[in-house]
Structures are given as structure tokens and as C-alpha cells.
VEXVEX-193299 format. One record per residue: residue in three letters; x, y negated, z negated of N, C-alpha, C, CB in turn. Coordinates in nm, 4 decimals, padded with zeros to 6 digits. Each point is the difference from the previous one (the first is absolute). Glycine has a CB too. Layout:
BEGIN
+------+----------+----------+----------+----------+----------+----------+----------+----------+----------+----------+----------+----------+
| resn |      npx |      npy |      npz |     capx |     capy |     capz |      cpx |      cpy |      cpz |     cbpx |     cbpy |     cbpz |
+------+----------+----------+----------+----------+----------+----------+----------+----------+----------+----------+----------+----------+
|  ALA |        X |        Y |        Z |        X |        Y |        Z |        X |        Y |        Z |        X |        Y |        Z |
...
+------+----------+----------+----------+----------+----------+----------+----------+----------+----------+----------+----------+----------+
//
This chain:
BEGIN
+------+----------+----------+----------+----------+----------+----------+----------+----------+----------+----------+----------+----------+
| resn |      npx |      npy |      npz |     capx |     capy |     capz |      cpx |      cpy |      cpz |     cbpx |     cbpy |     cbpz |
+------+----------+----------+----------+----------+----------+----------+----------+----------+----------+----------+----------+----------+
|  MET |  00.9060 |  00.9700 | -00.9659 | -00.1073 |  00.0265 |  00.1516 | -00.0996 |  00.0072 |  00.0158 |  00.0964 |  00.0821 |  00.0510 |
|  GLY | -00.1285 | -00.0344 | -00.1731 | -00.2336 | -00.0335 | -00.0571 | -00.0619 | -00.1298 |  00.0679 |  00.0192 |  00.0681 | -00.3017 |
|  ALA |  00.0745 | -00.1356 |  00.2513 | -00.0679 | -00.1591 |  00.1047 | -00.0440 | -00.0074 |  00.1058 |  00.1228 | -00.0939 | -00.0655 |
|  LEU |  00.0267 |  00.1418 |  00.1462 |  00.0197 | -00.0109 |  00.1480 | -00.1267 |  00.0940 |  00.0387 |  00.2900 | -00.0373 |  00.0217 |
|  PHE | -00.3150 |  00.1261 | -00.0639 | -00.1253 |  00.1026 |  00.0627 | -00.1384 | -00.0721 | -00.0428 |  00.1412 |  00.2511 | -00.0339 |
|  PHE | -00.1604 | -00.2728 | -00.1011 | -00.1294 | -00.1186 | -00.0163 |  00.0083 | -00.1333 |  00.0958 | -00.0074 |  00.0666 | -00.2629 |
|  TYR |  00.1041 | -00.1438 |  00.2370 | -00.0191 | -00.0732 |  00.1360 | -00.0577 |  00.0406 |  00.1420 |  00.1708 | -00.0741 | -00.1123 |
|  THR | -00.0815 |  00.2085 |  00.1608 | -00.0071 | -00.0171 |  00.1413 | -00.1669 |  00.0446 |  00.0061 |  00.2904 |  00.0588 |  00.0893 |
|  PHE | -00.3599 |  00.0493 | -00.2319 | -00.1336 |  00.0063 |  00.0101 | -00.0801 | -00.1087 |  00.0600 |  00.0390 |  00.1291 | -00.1741 |
|  ILE |  00.0187 | -00.2270 |  00.0764 | -00.1070 | -00.1058 | -00.0264 |  00.0170 | -00.0673 |  00.1241 | -00.0001 | -00.0313 | -00.2586 |
|  TYR |  00.0831 | -00.0066 |  00.3149 |  00.0225 | -00.0486 |  00.2083 | -00.1110 |  00.1061 |  00.0740 |  00.3336 | -00.0467 |  00.0219 |
|  PHE | -00.2992 |  00.1898 | -00.0492 | -00.0513 |  00.0532 |  00.0882 | -00.2034 | -00.0383 | -00.0558 |  00.2818 |  00.2105 |  00.0614 |
|  ALA | -00.2599 | -00.1926 | -00.1381 | -00.1553 | -00.0102 | -00.0731 | -00.0637 | -00.1717 |  00.1208 |  00.0902 |  00.1224 | -00.3792 |
|  GLY | -00.0613 | -00.2271 |  00.3632 | -00.0387 | -00.0559 |  00.0666 |  00.0428 |  00.0076 |  00.1160 | -00.0473 | -00.0863 | -00.1531 |
|  HIS |  00.1254 |  00.1634 |  00.2531 |  00.0263 |  00.0017 |  00.1175 | -00.0956 |  00.0769 |  00.0549 |  00.2144 | -00.0435 | -00.0307 |
|  PHE | -00.2410 |  00.1778 | -00.0004 | -00.1105 |  00.0104 |  00.0121 | -00.1190 | -00.0067 | -00.0033 |  00.1204 |  00.0267 |  00.0005 |
|  ALA | -00.1481 | -00.1452 | -00.1610 | -00.1472 | -00.0693 |  00.0496 | -00.0177 | -00.0776 |  00.0617 | -00.0539 |  00.0325 | -00.1262 |
|  ALA |  00.1193 | -00.1285 |  00.2486 |  00.0789 | -00.0728 |  00.0468 | -00.0851 |  00.0065 |  00.0931 |  00.2172 |  00.0146 | -00.0838 |
|  LEU | -00.1311 |  00.1513 |  00.1377 | -00.0474 |  00.0306 |  00.1200 | -00.1393 |  00.0588 |  00.0449 |  00.2209 |  00.0117 | -00.0097 |
|  GLY | -00.2693 |  00.0458 | -00.1093 | -00.1603 |  00.0382 | -00.0958 | -00.0918 | -00.0951 |  00.0794 |  00.0858 |  00.0427 | -00.2859 |
|  LEU | -00.1018 | -00.1692 |  00.2097 | -00.0272 | -00.1150 |  00.0546 |  00.0246 | -00.0337 |  00.1001 |  00.0031 | -00.0371 | -00.1450 |
|  ASN |  00.0476 |  00.0541 |  00.2154 |  00.0378 |  00.0027 |  00.1309 | -00.1006 |  00.0486 |  00.0928 |  00.2119 |  00.0239 | -00.0809 |
|  ALA | -00.1526 |  00.0683 |  00.0882 | -00.0906 |  00.1312 |  00.0839 | -00.1698 | -00.0045 | -00.0537 |  00.2489 |  00.1927 | -00.0017 |
|  ILE | -00.2797 | -00.2332 | -00.1037 | -00.1636 |  00.0069 | -00.0147 | -00.0187 | -00.1348 |  00.0650 | -00.0553 |  00.1479 | -00.2378 |
|  THR |  00.1019 | -00.2452 |  00.2328 | -00.0018 | -00.1278 |  00.0294 | -00.0526 |  00.0502 |  00.1817 |  00.2240 | -00.1427 | -00.2236 |
|  ASN | -00.1189 |  00.1891 |  00.2854 |  00.0919 | -00.0141 |  00.1120 |  00.0506 | -00.1177 |  00.0554 | -00.0979 |  00.1700 |  00.0370 |
|  LYS |  00.2037 | -00.2401 | -00.0903 |  00.0108 | -00.1193 | -00.0055 |  00.1475 |  00.0336 | -00.0742 | -00.2738 | -00.1195 |  00.0066 |
|  LYS |  00.3609 |  00.0055 |  00.0073 |  00.1160 |  00.0352 | -00.0343 |  00.0302 | -00.1711 | -00.1218 |  00.0787 |  00.2072 |  00.2899 |
|  LEU | -00.1980 | -00.1351 | -00.4015 |  00.0340 | -00.1479 | -00.0827 |  00.0877 | -00.0331 | -00.0808 | -00.1696 | -00.0068 |  00.0084 |
|  LEU |  00.2434 |  00.1612 | -00.0540 |  00.1351 | -00.0140 | -00.1282 |  00.0920 |  00.0607 |  00.0985 | -00.1023 |  00.0448 | -00.2799 |
|  ASN |  00.2386 | -00.1143 |  00.2596 |  00.1093 |  00.1246 |  00.0634 |  00.0508 |  00.0490 | -00.1215 |  00.0900 | -00.1008 |  00.2289 |
|  HIS | -00.0779 |  00.2737 | -00.2500 | -00.0073 |  00.0394 | -00.0726 |  00.1758 |  00.0345 | -00.1073 | -00.2649 |  00.0481 |  00.1660 |
|  ARG |  00.3749 | -00.0810 | -00.0661 |  00.1211 | -00.0146 | -00.0539 | -00.0554 | -00.1052 | -00.0979 |  00.1789 |  00.0672 |  00.1990 |
|  TRP | -00.2305 | -00.1626 | -00.1207 |  00.0540 | -00.0959 | -00.1375 | -00.1409 | -00.0187 | -00.1248 |  00.1929 | -00.1779 |  00.1988 |
|  VAL | -00.3260 |  00.2314 | -00.1503 | -00.0129 |  00.0066 | -00.1367 | -00.0128 |  00.0969 | -00.0776 | -00.0618 | -00.1498 |  00.0487 |
|  GLY |  00.1926 |  00.2313 | -00.0345 |  00.0487 |  00.1303 | -00.0633 |  00.1043 | -00.0646 | -00.0646 | -00.0602 |  00.1936 |  00.1612 |
|  LEU |  00.1073 | -00.2785 | -00.1319 |  00.1380 | -00.0844 | -00.0807 | -00.0609 | -00.0553 | -00.0906 |  00.1536 | -00.0642 |  00.1681 |
|  THR | -00.2443 | -00.0777 | -00.1285 | -00.0964 | -00.0568 | -00.0391 | -00.0444 |  00.0528 | -00.1839 | -00.0593 | -00.0206 |  00.3055 |
|  GLY |  00.0132 |  00.1063 | -00.2222 | -00.0156 |  00.1913 | -00.1607 |  00.0904 | -00.0208 | -00.0958 | -00.0218 |  00.2341 |  00.1551 |
|  VAL |  00.1109 | -00.1940 | -00.0857 |  00.1146 |  00.0324 | -00.1040 |  00.0549 | -00.1232 | -00.0484 |  00.0645 |  00.2091 |  00.1082 |
|  ILE | -00.0207 | -00.3252 | -00.0569 |  00.0177 | -00.0847 | -00.0628 | -00.1271 | -00.0217 | -00.1115 |  00.1589 | -00.0727 |  00.2010 |
|  ILE | -00.2801 |  00.0284 | -00.2346 | -00.0868 | -00.0468 | -00.0795 |  00.0562 |  00.1389 | -00.0865 | -00.2239 | -00.1708 |  00.1431 |
|  VAL |  00.2602 |  00.2796 | -00.1009 | -00.0345 |  00.0794 | -00.1496 |  00.1229 | -00.0164 | -00.0277 | -00.1819 |  00.1832 |  00.0112 |
|  ALA |  00.2961 | -00.2440 |  00.0586 |  00.1615 |  00.0275 | -00.0852 | -00.0477 | -00.1428 | -00.1219 |  00.2555 |  00.0972 |  00.2662 |
|  ILE | -00.2937 | -00.1942 | -00.1942 | -00.0674 | -00.0672 | -00.0705 | -00.0443 | -00.0007 | -00.1464 | -00.0270 |  00.0021 |  00.2026 |
|  LEU | -00.0473 |  00.0411 | -00.1734 | -00.0761 |  00.0676 | -00.1683 |  00.0862 |  00.1249 | -00.0493 | -00.2791 | -00.0475 |  00.0697 |
|  HIS |  00.3448 |  00.1247 |  00.0107 |  00.0955 |  00.0638 | -00.0846 |  00.0988 | -00.0431 | -00.0687 | -00.0511 |  00.1132 |  00.1185 |
|  ALA |  00.1027 | -00.1992 | -00.0649 |  00.1119 | -00.1119 | -00.0704 | -00.0611 | -00.0385 | -00.1028 |  00.1064 | -00.0964 |  00.1833 |
|  TYR | -00.1365 |  00.0272 | -00.2048 | -00.0985 | -00.0603 | -00.1032 | -00.0921 |  00.0312 | -00.0994 |  00.0324 | -00.0806 |  00.1448 |
|  LYS | -00.0417 |  00.2013 | -00.0977 |  00.0347 |  00.1021 | -00.1090 |  00.0820 |  00.0490 | -00.0992 | -00.0788 |  00.0144 |  00.1299 |
|  ILE |  00.1792 |  00.0542 | -00.0673 |  00.1286 | -00.0126 |  00.0061 |  00.0633 | -00.1173 | -00.1058 | -00.0364 |  00.0922 |  00.2497 |
|  ILE |  00.0365 | -00.2240 | -00.2133 |  00.0554 | -00.0580 | -00.0643 | -00.0885 | -00.0694 | -00.1399 |  00.1466 | -00.0045 |  00.2313 |
|  THR | -00.2531 |  00.0472 | -00.2175 | -00.1170 | -00.0569 | -00.0816 | -00.0029 |  00.1400 | -00.1512 | -00.1787 | -00.1463 |  00.2830 |
|  SER |  00.2326 |  00.2529 | -00.2303 |  00.0034 |  00.1011 | -00.0977 |  00.1308 | -00.0385 | -00.1094 | -00.1132 |  00.1888 |  00.1908 |
|  THR |  00.0816 | -00.1481 | -00.3195 |  00.0389 | -00.0044 | -00.0825 |  00.1238 |  00.0739 | -00.0772 | -00.2061 | -00.0743 |  00.0522 |
|  GLY |  00.3105 |  00.0433 | -00.0784 |  00.0994 |  00.1290 | -00.0526 |  00.1506 | -00.0058 |  00.0791 | -00.2332 |  00.1742 | -00.0352 |
|  HIS |  00.1796 | -00.1588 |  00.1860 |  00.1034 | -00.0025 |  00.0635 |  00.1199 | -00.1334 |  00.0402 | -00.1747 |  00.1840 |  00.0526 |
|  ASP |  00.1866 | -00.2743 | -00.1272 |  00.0539 | -00.1065 |  00.0458 |  00.1054 | -00.0245 |  00.0858 | -00.0850 | -00.0238 | -00.1639 |
|  GLU |  00.1821 |  00.1233 |  00.1414 |  00.2048 |  00.0235 |  00.0677 | -00.0349 |  00.0217 |  00.1445 |  00.1589 |  00.1662 | -00.2148 |
|  ASP | -00.2487 | -00.0519 |  00.2008 | -00.0794 |  00.0913 |  00.1262 | -00.0741 | -00.0714 |  00.0811 | -00.0265 |  00.1788 | -00.1256 |
|  VAL | -00.0474 | -00.3226 |  00.1235 | -00.0610 | -00.0433 |  00.1026 |  00.0122 | -00.0227 |  00.0995 | -00.0420 | -00.0324 | -00.1062 |
|  LEU |  00.2235 | -00.0806 |  00.1715 | -00.0086 |  00.0401 |  00.1092 |  00.0457 |  00.1150 |  00.0981 | -00.0251 | -00.1885 | -00.0726 |
|  TYR |  00.0622 |  00.2797 | -00.0048 |  00.0170 |  00.1554 |  00.0437 | -00.0362 |  00.0280 |  00.0833 | -00.0027 |  00.0626 | -00.1390 |
|  ALA | -00.1510 | -00.0133 |  00.0151 | -00.1861 |  00.0271 |  00.0745 | -00.0338 | -00.0447 |  00.0800 | -00.0857 |  00.0121 | -00.1348 |
|  VAL |  00.0826 | -00.1389 |  00.1755 | -00.0277 | -00.1241 |  00.0756 |  00.0908 |  00.0834 |  00.1009 | -00.0459 | -00.2554 | -00.1648 |
|  SER |  00.1600 |  00.2310 |  00.2103 |  00.0518 | -00.0310 |  00.1030 |  00.0202 |  00.1747 |  00.0725 |  00.1162 | -00.2770 | -00.1095 |
|  TYR | -00.1149 |  00.4169 |  00.0206 | -00.0239 |  00.0576 | -00.0218 | -00.1308 |  00.0781 |  00.0518 |  00.1606 | -00.1115 | -00.1251 |
|  PHE | -00.2397 |  00.0571 |  00.0758 | -00.1140 |  00.0993 | -00.0158 | -00.1528 | -00.1170 |  00.1241 |  00.1096 |  00.1402 | -00.3664 |
|  VAL | -00.0649 | -00.2882 |  00.4205 | -00.0847 | -00.0234 |  00.0014 |  00.0877 | -00.1254 |  00.1836 | -00.1592 |  00.0883 | -00.3559 |
|  VAL |  00.2494 | -00.0972 |  00.3109 |  00.0895 | -00.0709 |  00.0841 |  00.0477 |  00.0742 |  00.1292 |  00.0670 | -00.1105 | -00.2098 |
|  PHE |  00.0089 |  00.2636 |  00.1665 |  00.0390 |  00.0907 |  00.1269 | -00.1200 |  00.0297 |  00.0379 |  00.2090 |  00.1030 | -00.0564 |
|  PRO | -00.3095 | -00.0351 |  00.0133 | -00.0427 |  00.0834 |  00.0993 | -00.0951 | -00.1218 |  00.0756 |  00.0150 |  00.2712 | -00.1366 |
|  VAL | -00.0535 | -00.3725 |  00.1643 | -00.0615 | -00.0718 |  00.0207 |  00.0735 | -00.0440 |  00.1475 | -00.0918 | -00.0348 | -00.2619 |
|  VAL |  00.2298 | -00.0221 |  00.2043 |  00.1179 | -00.0573 |  00.1177 |  00.0526 |  00.1636 |  00.0862 |  00.1269 | -00.2614 | -00.1958 |
|  ALA | -00.1255 |  00.3300 |  00.1748 | -00.0125 |  00.1608 |  00.0947 | -00.1562 | -00.0129 |  00.0552 |  00.1747 |  00.1934 | -00.1787 |
|  ILE | -00.2574 | -00.2019 |  00.1793 | -00.1191 |  00.0390 |  00.0725 |  00.0063 | -00.1312 |  00.1061 | -00.1568 |  00.1479 | -00.2120 |
|  SER |  00.1721 | -00.3194 |  00.1434 | -00.0064 | -00.0678 |  00.1072 |  00.1235 |  00.0020 |  00.0963 | -00.1547 | -00.1225 | -00.1363 |
|  ALA |  00.3127 |  00.1165 |  00.0829 |  00.0674 |  00.0937 |  00.1163 | -00.0682 |  00.0740 |  00.1271 |  00.1242 |  00.0354 | -00.1961 |
|  VAL | -00.1654 |  00.1015 |  00.1743 | -00.0603 |  00.0587 |  00.1031 | -00.0809 | -00.0708 |  00.0443 |  00.0327 |  00.1755 | -00.0623 |
|  LEU | -00.1317 | -00.2218 | -00.0359 | -00.1227 | -00.0457 |  00.0743 |  00.0921 | -00.1120 |  00.1023 | -00.2328 |  00.0335 | -00.2201 |
|  ILE |  00.2986 | -00.1140 |  00.2720 |  00.0958 | -00.1437 |  00.0470 |  00.0712 |  00.0579 |  00.0831 |  00.0302 | -00.1440 | -00.1933 |
|  TYR | -00.0159 |  00.2714 |  00.1628 |  00.1181 |  00.0956 |  00.0872 | -00.0854 |  00.0603 |  00.0869 |  00.1811 |  00.0646 | -00.1733 |
|  LEU | -00.3047 |  00.0042 |  00.1909 | -00.1053 |  00.0688 |  00.0501 | -00.0756 | -00.1372 |  00.0641 | -00.0091 |  00.2332 | -00.1848 |
|  SER | -00.0224 | -00.3306 |  00.1858 | -00.0600 | -00.1001 |  00.0638 |  00.1047 | -00.0837 |  00.1432 | -00.1431 | -00.0169 | -00.2747 |
|  GLY |  00.2869 |  00.0623 |  00.1990 |  00.0622 | -00.1114 |  00.1197 |  00.0660 |  00.1319 |  00.0990 |  00.0898 | -00.2767 | -00.1751 |
|  LYS | -00.0972 |  00.4104 |  00.1290 |  00.0148 |  00.0832 |  00.1082 | -00.1209 |  00.0034 |  00.0855 |  00.1554 |  00.1257 | -00.1291 |
|  GLU | -00.2548 | -00.1811 |  00.0798 | -00.1435 |  00.0559 |  00.0524 | -00.0222 | -00.1232 |  00.1048 | -00.1190 |  00.1406 | -00.2419 |
|  LYS |  00.1928 | -00.2867 |  00.1736 | -00.0077 | -00.0610 |  00.0832 |  00.0852 | -00.0156 |  00.1582 | -00.0869 | -00.0588 | -00.2275 |
|  ASP |  00.2348 |  00.1065 |  00.2004 |  00.0612 |  00.0084 |  00.1012 | -00.0673 |  00.1189 |  00.1114 |  00.2033 | -00.0989 | -00.1599 |
|  LYS | -00.2348 |  00.2034 |  00.1067 | -00.1004 |  00.1062 |  00.0421 | -00.1183 | -00.0755 |  00.1420 |  00.0189 |  00.1227 | -00.3122 |
|  ASP | -00.0715 | -00.2229 |  00.2393 | -00.0568 | -00.0495 |  00.0982 |  00.0407 | -00.1287 |  00.1126 | -00.1362 |  00.1096 | -00.1720 |
|  ASP |  00.1959 | -00.1378 |  00.1103 |  00.1325 | -00.1247 |  00.0728 |  00.0584 |  00.0811 |  00.1513 |  00.1298 | -00.1036 | -00.2969 |
|  ASN | -00.1017 |  00.2680 |  00.2648 |  00.0644 |  00.0046 |  00.1030 | -00.1313 |  00.1340 |  00.0795 |  00.3172 | -00.0952 | -00.1179 |
|  ASN | -00.4409 |  00.0892 |  00.1322 | -00.0930 |  00.0395 |  00.0808 | -00.0841 | -00.1646 |  00.0143 | -00.0040 |  00.3079 | -00.0847 |
|  PRO |  00.0273 | -00.3818 |  00.1321 | -00.1346 | -00.0994 |  00.0337 | -00.0970 |  00.0437 |  00.0910 |  00.1343 | -00.1760 | -00.0307 |
|  LYS | -00.2585 |  00.1400 |  00.0194 | -00.1337 |  00.0694 | -00.0009 |  00.0057 | -00.0668 |  00.1813 | -00.1578 |  00.0010 | -00.3294 |
+------+----------+----------+----------+----------+----------+----------+----------+----------+----------+----------+----------+----------+
//
């Protein structure tokens, strides 16, 4: 459960960094949701690499990578896709 909180923190750090950059430049340079997910994926790759290359845990590597890396990234991605789809449906129902 701690890994999910860690990756959620990483997501929001990227999310708010993109929002701050957009506010500073007064332009929409970056999509804040995708920047947050990109940060999560980069940290997940580094985290998985560290787990795989650590010694002494040969039998638990697959479990550790799937539970501490893959599960949080899939959960955050699912929420992001759900919110993007909901926002898209909302925009389709309210034409300008």
C-alpha cells in the first residue's frame, strides 16, 4: 500500500509542476495529467531496475516488481484513463 501512496505522490508532483509551468508561461504547454503519468512511468522503470538488480532476493523478484511497481502504475493509469474518458464525455455533451 505504501508503494501506491509513493507513486500517487510522484504523480501529483509532476501534475502540479506542469500546472505551475503552464501558469508561469500563461500558455498550455503541457497536459498536466500526462506529465504526471510520465513521471510515474520513469520512476517505476528506475524502481523496477533497482529491485531486479538487487542481490539476495532471487525468488521474490517477480512478486516485488508486480506488487510494488506494476500494481501502482496500473492503478494510477486506470484512474487517469477513467477521468480522461469522463472529461471527454462531458465535452461531447456540451458543444460550444
